[in-house]
C-alpha positions, 0 to 999 in steps of 0.5 A: 252479900245479897244487897251487894249482888243486887246493886252490882246487878242494876248497874248494867240494867241502868247502862242499858236504859241510858243507852236505850235513852240516848238511842231514842233521843238520836232517832228524834234528833235524826227525824228532826233533822230530816223534817228540817231539810224537808221544810228547807227543801220546800222553802227552797222550792218556794223561792224558786217558784216565786223567782219563776213567777216574777221572771215569767211575769215580767216576760209577759209584761214586756211582751205586751208592752212591745205588742202595744208598741208595735200596734202604736208604730203601725198606727203612727206610720198610717197616720204619717201616710194618710196625712202626708197624702192630705198634705200633698193634695193640700200644696197642689190646691194651694199652688193652683190657687196661687197660679190664679191669684197671680194671674189676677194680680197681673191684670190688676197691675195693667189696669192700674198703670192705664189708671195712672196714664188716664190721671196723668192725662187729665192733670195735663193743662196743655194736652199733646196730640200724642196723648190725645191719640192714645185715648182716641178710642176709650170705648174700645180700650174699655171693651177690651179691658172688660173682656180681659176681666171676663175671661180672667174671672171665668178662668180663675173661679175659686170653686174650680180648684177643690180638694177630694172631699169625698176621699177625705170623708171616706178617710175619716169614716175609715178612721172612725170605723178603725177607733170603733173597732179598737174601742170594741176590743178595749180594755183588753182586761174586760174580755179576759175577766168576763171569761172568768164569769160564774154564775151566782144566786143569792141564798134567801136563807141567809138574807136579813129579814129586812131584804127582799131577795128576787125569785131569780136570786139575782138581786137584793133590795132593803125594805123598811118592813121586818119580814117574818122569816125563820130564824135559820142558823145561817140567817144574818140577823143584824147586819143587812147581808145575804151571801151566794147560794154557791161557794167556790174553792178553786180557780178564778171567778168574776162577778159584776154587780149593778149599783146604779143610783145607790148611795150606800152599798157593800160588796165582797167575798167571805168564808161561810164562817163569817158570824151571822148572829148578834152585833159583833163587829165581825157580821159586817163585811170586811170587819173580820178576818173571814171576809173582804169587801168594798164599801160606798157611803156618802160619796166615799169608798172604802176597802175593808178587811180584818177591820182595817179601813183603806180609804180609796182616792175615788169620788165618782158614783160608779154603776157597776162594780167588778169583783174578781177572786183568784184562788191560784194567787190568793187575790180579791180585786175590785174594779169599776166595769166601765174602764176596768179601772181597779179600785183595790186588791187584796193579797190574801194568800192561800184562802183557808175555805171556800169563798161566797159572794157577799153583799149588803144593799144598805139601808134607805140612807135618808131615802135615797138608796131604794134601788136594789143590788143586781147580780149581772149574771152571764144569763141575765139580759138585763145587765149587758152592757 
C-alpha cells in the first residue's frame, strides 16, 4: 500500500520535471531565435552598407572622371584656340610671301621675254631696220631693267615678312608654366596620401643585433658585426628586422621609406605579436599571418602575407616606397612614390590588433647593400622631394 502511494505520488513530480524541462528548452529555443534574428539583421545591415559603399564609390569615381574630362575639354579648347591664332598668322605670312613671289615671277618672265627677243635678233642673218632700232639703245634698256630688279629686290626682302616670334615665345612660356603647375598638382593622390603621414621612430630594443639604428630612430643599417645588446623579449634574434616604437589602431596612416642604392630590403606592417625569437619562418615579414610586406631581392619584387608570395611585374629599382594603411577598410597598400604607382595591395579585412611599421634592410648582399633604409618623416628635411 505504501509503495503504491509512493509510485502514485511520483508521477506528478515527473510530469512537473518534464514540463520544466520543456519550458527550459523552449526558452533556449526562443533565445536562439532572437540571436539568429539579431545576426540576420546585422548581416542585412552589412549587405546594405556594402551596397552603399559600392554605390558611393561609383559616384565618386564618376565625379572624378567627369572633372578630368572637363579639364581635358578646357585644355583641348584652349589648344584649338591657340593653334587657330597661330594658323591665321601663318596663313597671312604665307599669303604675303606668295604675293612677293608672284612679283618676282612676273619680272623673271619679262626678262626672259627680252632674252628671247635678243636671241632671235642675234640668230637673224639679215638684220632688219626695225629690229636694230628696237635694240638701238641697249645701255638704256639694261639700266631700266637693272633698276626694276633692284627696286623689286628691295621691295621683296624675305625678312620683311615674319611671324610674331615674341608672341609665340610668350605662348610657349605660358604653356610651359601651365605644364609646371599641372605637374606640381599631380599625382593628386600624392597630396592626399601625404595628408595621412604619421611620424614614426624605430624601436632600438626590437632591432636585431646586426642592425644599427640611428639616434633619431629614422634609419636602419646592416653591420656585419654582432653588437653586444641586451637579449630583450621583444628583440629579433634571427631575422634582420626592426619595428616602430609607435603602434596604430585606427584611422589612415602613410609612410615613405628611402631605399636608394639598395639591392635587398623588406618593408611592411606587423602586429606586435609577430614572433621575435628562433628560426621559425613566421619571424620573417609577411611569412606569417601577423605581417604584410613587399620584398626586393636580386631585382625582383615580391609581396608576402601568410607565407604566400605574389610576384610583382616590376623591374625598375625604385628609390622610395610608400606604405599606406587604412583601418576603416582593412587595406595595406604599397606604392612607388614618384608617380604613386600601386605595387600591391592587401585587403586584410578587420585588423585584429594594432600595427607597427616594420622593415628589414637586408644583409650586405655581396657588398652591394650597404645603404640604410631611411624613414622619410614629415619633419625630416633630408627626405623632402
